[in-house]
C-alpha positions in Angstrom: 15.6 23.4 -6.6 14.4 21.7 -9.8 14.5 18.0 -9.7 15.7 16.1 -12.8 13.1 13.8 -14.2 13.3 10.0 -13.6 12.1 8.3 -16.7 11.0 4.7 -17.2 10.7 3.2 -20.7 8.0 0.5 -21.0 6.5 -1.5 -23.8 6.6 -4.7 -25.7 9.8 -6.7 -25.3 10.7 -6.5 -29.0 9.8 -2.9 -29.7 13.2 -1.4 -29.1 13.4 -0.4 -25.4 17.0 -1.6 -25.0 18.1 -0.2 -28.3 16.7 3.2 -27.4 18.4 3.1 -24.0 21.7 2.0 -25.5 21.6 4.8 -28.1 20.8 7.5 -25.5 23.5 6.2 -23.2 26.2 6.0 -25.9 25.4 9.5 -27.4 24.7 11.4 -24.2 27.3 10.0 -21.8 31.0 10.7 -22.0 32.8 7.9 -23.8 34.1 5.2 -21.4 31.5 6.0 -18.7 28.6 4.0 -20.1 28.7 1.1 -17.7 27.6 1.1 -14.2 24.5 -0.1 -12.6 23.0 -2.8 -14.8 21.5 -5.6 -12.7 17.9 -6.8 -13.2 16.9 -3.1 -13.7 19.5 -0.6 -15.1 19.7 3.1 -14.3 21.8 5.9 -15.6 22.0 9.7 -16.0 22.4 11.6 -19.2 23.0 15.2 -20.0 20.9 16.9 -22.7 21.1 20.4 -24.0 17.8 22.1 -24.8 17.2 25.8 -25.4 20.9 26.5 -24.5 20.6 24.8 -21.1 22.1 21.5 -20.0 19.5 19.3 -18.3 20.0 16.0 -16.5 17.6 13.0 -17.1 17.7 9.7 -15.2 16.6 6.7 -17.2 15.4 3.3 -15.8 15.1 0.2 -17.8 12.6 -2.6 -16.9 12.5 -6.3 -18.0 10.0 -7.1 -20.6 9.1 -10.7 -19.7 5.6 -11.2 -18.2 7.0 -13.1 -15.1 8.6 -9.9 -14.0 5.6 -7.5 -14.2 6.0 -6.7 -10.5 9.4 -5.2 -11.3 7.9 -3.3 -14.2 5.2 -1.9 -11.9 7.8 -1.0 -9.4 9.8 0.9 -12.0 6.7 2.9 -12.9 6.1 3.9 -9.3 9.7 5.1 -8.9 9.6 7.2 -12.1 8.4 10.7 -12.6 7.6 10.2 -16.3 7.1 7.3 -18.6 7.8 6.6 -22.3 5.5 4.1 -23.9 7.4 2.6 -26.8 5.5 1.1 -29.7 6.9 -0.4 -32.9 5.9 1.4 -36.1 5.7 -2.0 -37.8 3.9 -4.2 -35.2 1.7 -1.7 -33.3 -0.1 -2.3 -30.0 0.6 -5.7 -28.5 -0.6 -7.4 -25.2 2.6 -6.2 -23.4 2.0 -2.7 -24.7 -1.4 -2.7 -23.1 0.0 -4.2 -19.9 2.7 -1.4 -19.8 0.0 1.2 -20.4 -1.9 -0.1 -17.4 1.2 0.2 -15.2 1.5 3.8 -16.3 -2.1 4.6 -15.7 -2.2 2.8 -12.3 0.8 4.8 -11.2 -0.9 8.0 -12.4 2.3 9.0 -14.3 2.5 11.6 -17.1 3.7 9.9 -20.2 4.6 10.3 -23.9 4.6 7.9 -26.8 7.7 7.0 -28.8 6.8 5.3 -32.1 10.0 3.4 -32.9 11.5 1.7 -36.0 10.3 4.3 -38.5 13.3 3.4 -40.6 11.8 0.0 -41.4 10.2 -0.5 -44.8 6.8 -1.5 -43.3 6.7 1.3 -40.8 3.3 3.1 -40.6 3.2 5.6 -37.7 -0.2 6.9 -38.6 -1.7 3.4 -38.3 0.0 3.1 -34.8 -1.7 6.3 -33.7 -5.0 4.9 -34.8 -4.4 1.7 -32.8 -3.4 3.8 -29.8 -6.7 5.8 -30.2 -8.6 2.5 -30.1 -6.9 1.9 -26.7 -8.0 5.3 -25.5 -4.5 6.9 -26.0 -5.1 10.0 -28.0 -1.8 11.6 -29.2 -1.6 15.3 -30.0 -1.8 14.9 -33.8 -5.1 13.0 -33.2 -6.6 15.8 -31.1 -5.5 14.4 -27.8 -3.0 15.6 -25.1 -0.5 12.8 -25.2 2.8 13.9 -26.9 4.2 11.5 -29.5 7.6 11.4 -31.2 8.5 9.3 -34.3 12.0 7.8 -33.8 14.5 5.2 -34.9 16.5 4.0 -31.9 18.7 2.1 -34.3 20.0 5.1 -36.4 19.1 7.9 -34.0 16.3 9.6 -35.9 14.1 11.7 -33.6 16.1 11.0 -30.4 17.0 14.7 -29.8 13.3 15.6 -30.2 12.4 12.8 -27.8 14.8 14.2 -25.1 13.5 17.7 -25.7 9.9 16.4 -25.2 10.9 14.7 -22.0 12.2 18.0 -20.6 9.1 19.8 -21.8 6.6 17.3 -20.3 8.5 17.3 -17.0 8.5 21.1 -16.9 4.7 21.1 -17.2 4.6 19.3 -13.8 8.0 20.2 -12.3 9.3 18.4 -9.2 11.6 20.0 -6.7 14.1 18.8 -4.2 16.1 20.1 -1.2 19.7 19.0 -1.3 20.1 20.1 2.3 17.7 17.4 3.5 18.8 13.9 4.5 18.4 11.5 1.7 15.1 9.7 0.8 15.0 7.2 -2.0 13.6 3.9 -3.3 15.5 0.6 -3.4 15.6 -0.2 -7.1 17.6 -3.4 -6.9 19.6 -5.5 -4.5 22.4 -7.9 -5.1 24.5 -10.2 -3.0 28.1 -10.9 -4.2 30.4 -13.3 -2.4 33.3 -10.9 -2.9 31.8 -7.5 -2.2 28.8 -8.4 0.0 25.3 -7.0 -0.3 24.7 -3.9 -2.4 21.6 -1.9 -3.2 20.8 0.3 -6.2 18.9 3.4 -5.0 17.1 6.1 -6.9 17.3 9.2 -4.7 13.9 10.9 -4.5 14.9 13.9 -2.4 17.8 15.2 -0.2 21.3 14.0 -0.3 23.0 10.6 0.5 26.6 10.9 1.9 29.2 8.2 2.5 29.2 7.5 6.2 25.5 8.1 6.6 23.3 5.5 8.3 20.4 4.3 6.2 17.2 2.4 7.1 14.9 0.3 4.9 12.3 -1.5 6.9 14.0 -3.5 9.6 17.4 -3.3 7.8 19.8 -0.6 9.0 23.3 -0.1 7.6 26.2 2.4 7.4 27.1 3.5 3.9 30.7 2.3 3.6 31.0 3.2 -0.1 28.9 4.8 -2.8 29.2 4.7 -6.6 27.5 6.6 -9.3 25.9 5.0 -12.4 29.3 4.8 -14.1 30.9 2.9 -11.3 32.9 5.9 -10.0 33.3 6.2 -6.2 31.6 9.3 -4.9 31.2 11.0 -1.5 27.6 12.3 -2.0 24.7 12.2 -4.4 21.5 14.2 -4.8 17.9 13.7 -5.8 17.1 11.8 -9.0 20.6 10.2 -9.1 21.0 6.4 -9.3 23.6 5.2 -6.8 25.0 1.9 -5.6 25.3 1.6 -1.8 27.7 -0.7 0.0 27.7 -1.7 3.6 24.6 -3.8 4.2 24.7 -6.9 6.4 21.1 -7.9 5.5 19.4 -7.6 2.2 16.9 -4.7 2.0 13.7 -5.2 0.2 13.6 -3.9 -3.4 10.8 -1.4 -4.1 10.8 -0.2 -0.5 11.6 3.4 0.7 15.1 4.0 2.1 16.0 7.0 4.3 19.3 8.3 5.6 20.4 9.4 9.1 23.3 11.6 10.1 24.3 9.4 13.1 23.7 6.0 14.7 21.5 7.5 17.5 19.0 8.6 14.8 19.0 5.1 13.2 18.6 3.5 16.6 15.5 5.7 17.3 14.2 4.7 13.9 14.5 1.0 14.8 12.8 1.6 18.2 9.8 3.3 16.5 9.6 0.5 14.0 9.6 -2.2 16.8 6.9 -0.3 18.7 4.6 -0.1 15.6 5.2 -3.8 15.0 4.1 -4.7 18.6 0.7 -3.3 17.9 0.2 -5.1 14.7 2.3 -8.2 14.7 1.0 -11.8 15.1 3.3 -13.3 17.6 2.8 -16.9 16.5 2.8 -16.2 12.8 -0.5 -18.1 12.4 -4.0 -16.8 13.0 -7.1 -18.8 13.5 -10.4 -17.0 13.9 -12.9 -18.0 16.6 -14.9 -20.2 14.2 -11.7 -21.6 12.5 -12.2 -19.8 9.3 -8.7 -18.5 8.7 -5.2 -20.1 9.1 -2.1 -18.0 8.4 1.0 -19.9 7.2 4.3 -18.0 7.6 6.7 -18.5 4.7 10.3 -17.6 4.1 11.5 -17.5 0.5 15.1 -17.4 -0.8 16.1 -17.4 -4.4 19.2 -17.0 -6.5 18.3 -13.5 -7.9 15.9 -10.7 -7.3 14.2 -11.4 -10.6 13.5 -15.0 -9.8 12.5 -14.1 -6.3 9.8 -11.7 -7.5 8.6 -14.3 -10.1 8.2 -16.8 -7.2 6.4 -14.3 -5.0 4.0 -13.4 -7.9 3.2 -17.1 -8.4 2.6 -17.7 -4.7 0.3 -14.7 -4.6 -2.0 -16.5 -7.1 -2.6 -19.3 -4.6 -5.9 -18.2 -3.1 -8.0 -19.9 -0.4 -10.8 -18.4 1.7 -9.5 -20.3 4.8 -5.7 -20.2 4.4 -3.5 -17.1 4.1 0.1 -17.4 2.9 2.1 -14.7 4.6 5.7 -14.1 3.3 7.4 -13.0 6.5 10.8 -12.8 5.0 12.4 -13.1 1.5 15.8 -12.6 0.0 18.5 -13.8 -2.3 21.3 -16.3 -1.7 21.5 -19.5 0.3 19.1 -20.4 3.1 20.9 -19.5 6.3 20.3 -19.9 10.1 18.8 -16.4 10.2 16.1 -17.5 7.8 15.2 -20.3 10.1 15.2 -18.2 13.2 12.8 -15.7 11.7 10.0 -18.4 11.8 11.3 -20.7 14.5 8.6 -19.6 17.0 5.8 -19.8 14.5 3.2 -22.5 14.0 3.9 -24.8 11.0 6.1 -22.4 9.1 7.5 -23.2 5.6 11.0 -22.2 4.3 11.3 -22.4 0.5 14.4 -22.2 -1.6 14.3 -21.7 -5.3 17.4 -22.4 -7.3 19.5 -21.9 -4.2 21.3 -24.0 -1.5 20.8 -24.6 2.2 23.6 -23.9 4.7 24.5 -26.8 7.0 23.9 -24.6 10.0 20.5 -23.8 8.7 19.6 -27.5 8.3 20.8 -28.2 11.9 18.7 -25.4 13.4 15.7 -26.3 11.2 15.8 -29.8 12.5 16.1 -28.6 16.1 13.1 -26.3 15.8 11.1 -28.6 13.5 11.0 -26.1 10.6 10.4 -27.6 7.2 12.7 -26.6 4.4 11.8 -27.3 0.8 13.9 -26.5 -2.3 12.8 -26.3 -5.9 14.3 -25.7 -9.4 11.1 -25.5 -11.4 8.5 -22.9 -10.5 5.4 -24.9 -11.3 6.6 -27.7 -9.1 6.9 -25.3 -6.3 3.4 -23.8 -6.8 1.8 -27.3 -7.2 3.4 -28.5 -4.0 2.4 -25.3 -2.1 -1.2 -25.5 -3.4 -1.4 -29.1 -2.1 -0.1 -27.8 1.3 -2.8 -25.2 1.4 -5.5 -27.8 0.9 -4.0 -30.0 3.5 -3.8 -27.2 6.1 -7.3 -25.8 5.5 -9.0 -25.5 8.8 -12.3 -27.4 9.3 -15.2 -25.1 9.8 -17.8 -26.5 12.3 -21.3 -26.1 11.2 -24.4 -26.7 13.4 -27.6 -28.3 12.4 -30.7 -28.6 14.7 -31.7 -32.3 14.4 -34.4 -32.2 17.1 -36.5 -30.2 19.5 -38.2 -31.0 22.8 -40.4 -29.2 25.3 -39.5 -29.4 29.0 -42.6 -30.7 30.9 -41.2 -31.2 34.4 -38.0 -30.5 36.3 -37.1 -33.3 38.7 -33.8 -32.1 40.3 -31.1 -29.5 39.8 -27.5 -29.4 41.1 -24.7 -27.0 40.3 -24.0 -28.4 36.9 -26.6 -31.2 36.3 -30.3 -30.9 35.4 -32.7 -33.8 35.5 -35.9 -33.1 33.5 -38.7 -34.8 31.7 -40.0 -33.6 28.3 -41.5 -34.6 25.0 -39.9 -34.6 21.5 -41.7 -32.1 19.2 -39.4 -32.3 16.2 -36.8 -34.7 14.9 -35.0 -36.8 17.5 -33.6 -36.3 21.1 -30.2 -38.2 21.3 -27.7 -39.0 24.0 -24.2 -37.4 24.0 -25.4 -34.5 21.8 -25.0 -30.8 22.6 -28.1 -28.8 23.2 -29.3 -25.2 23.2 -31.6 -24.1 26.0 -34.2 -21.8 24.6 -36.5 -19.6 26.8 -39.0 -17.2 25.2 -37.3 -17.6 21.8 -33.9 -16.7 23.2 -30.9 -19.0 23.8 -30.0 -18.7 27.5 -27.3 -21.4 27.6 -26.0 -24.7 26.4 -25.5 -28.2 27.7 -25.0 -31.8 26.9 -27.3 -34.8 27.1 -25.4 -37.2 29.4 -28.2 -39.7 30.2 -31.5 -40.5 28.4 -34.4 -42.8 29.3 -37.7 -43.7 27.6 -40.3 -45.6 29.5 -37.8 -46.0 32.4 -35.4 -47.8 30.1 -32.0 -46.4 28.9 -32.1 -45.1 25.4 -29.7 -43.7 22.8 -32.4 -41.6 21.1 -36.1 -40.7 21.4 -38.1 -39.9 18.4 -40.8 -37.3 17.7 -44.0 -37.5 19.8 -42.5 -39.6 22.6 -41.8 -38.6 26.2 -38.4 -39.1 28.0 -36.4 -38.4 31.1 -32.9 -37.0 30.7 -29.9 -35.6 32.6 -28.4 -32.5 30.9 -25.0 -31.3 32.0 -25.4 -27.5 32.2 -24.9 -24.7 34.7 -28.1 -23.1 33.5 -31.2 -23.8 35.6 -33.8 -25.3 33.2 -37.4 -24.5 33.8 -40.7 -26.0 32.7 -41.8 -24.7 29.3 -38.2 -24.3 28.1 -37.4 -25.6 24.6 -34.3 -27.9 24.2 -32.8 -27.9 20.7 -30.5 -30.8 19.8 -27.4 -29.9 17.8 -25.4 -32.0 15.3 -21.9 -30.5 14.6 -20.2 -31.2 11.4 -16.7 -30.3 10.2 -16.4 -29.1 6.6 
C-alpha cells in the first residue's frame, strides 16, 4: 500500500516556514481541527486533491534556532521528503546552508520553495542564481531540483507546491503494510503533572493500536490512550500518521525507534534480548581506564525542563573534547531529578548528575548523599559547560612516561635467590641510581624488570653511580641476571 509522504520544511528562521505551515494547515484541514500536536516539533496531516485523487501528506515543523540543530537533523531523518524554503527577498543565508546540509546528510529528496514573492523586493531569479552558487540547481536552471514560487502569506503557489510534493514522492514511492505491528520514530516527549508522560510518534510502517505494548530502548509501556494530530481520541493509526501516545512511566528518548507488540510476553522478550545485548557491551562501573591510563570515562545523567533545552545542553556537552576523558551520557530526560536518576549511576565511579533549569527531589538528595553521587544544577548554559570543562581537566588521568636515564653492563653475578640478585657492573651511560626501576636486557631483548634496592660504590653505600664507574648492587627481580646483561635505569614521569 502506498505510504503518504512525511515532509519536513527547513530553512532560515525568518523565511516563512511557520507561515507556510499555518497556511497549509488552515486551508487543507477541516475548520476546528487545526490544533493538536504542537510541542517543540509540530506535526499534522493534510488532505490534498491532485489529478482527481485525494492524497494525504504529513508535515513536520522544526525549530529554527541554531541551538536546536540536533532536532532539525532529527526531523530530516524522520521525513521522506524535504522542502527548503528561501526568501525571495533575502536569499541564501547561513541557516539555509545548514538546513541544506541536513537534507544532504540525510540523503533526502527535496524541492525548493521560494517564498515571499508578493513582496516589492522579491527576485526569484536572483535566488535561483544564489542556489546554483551553492550547488543547488533547480529545474529552470538546467538542474533536477524542482522549485515553486510561493507566497505563504496570501497563498500564491501553495496548490502547485502540494502538487509538486505528491509528484516528487511518486518518483520514489514508499510503501507500508497496515497488517504489521507498528514501527515509528519518537518525535517528541513531554511530561505533564496532570496527564503524565506522552510521546509524539511518526508511524513509519504498520499499525499502532490502543492496548498495544510499545518499546523504545529500555522503556516499555502499554498504550492507554492514543490521539491523532487534531487531539481526537483514536483506537488505531497507520503509517505516516503523527500520533500522541499515553501510558509511559519513564520518558522514552526522542529521535529513537519505537516498536509495538501485541502482548506483554512479546515486550518481555524484547527487554530480555535488550539486556543480553547490553551485557556484552556495557561497562559495569561506568568508567573505563586503559592499561596505560589514557582514557577515563565519566558517567553523566542530565535532566532539564524541556526536550529543547535538554538537547541544547547535550549539544554543548558534546563539544567538550579531551583525548583522555570521555563524557558518557548514561541517562537523560525532562523534569525534576529523582531517585531513579541517582540509582542509574549509584554503582559507577565518580558519576555526575546535572540539572538544567529544573529541581531536585528531596528523596533524590537523600539517596545521592548516601551513595556519594554529586548533583549540580544550573540555569545558565555557559556556566554549566565552563564548570564541566574544569571537571574534565581535574579528572584527566596522568599518563606515565618512561625515560632511560642510565645503562650499565653486568660484569659479575655474586649471588641469586628467588627474588633478589646481587651483581657487580659498570655504568656505560647516564647514572645508576638506588630505588629506580630497571629493565633487564639480554641480546637486545627485554627479559624482565626489577628494582635497585641497594647500591654500593667502592664498598660504600651510594645513592647513585655515574658513567664510567663500577658498582655493586642488589636488584629485586625474579629474573636470573647473567654476566653480559645490560641493565637500563628507568625514570617514570606522570604527565
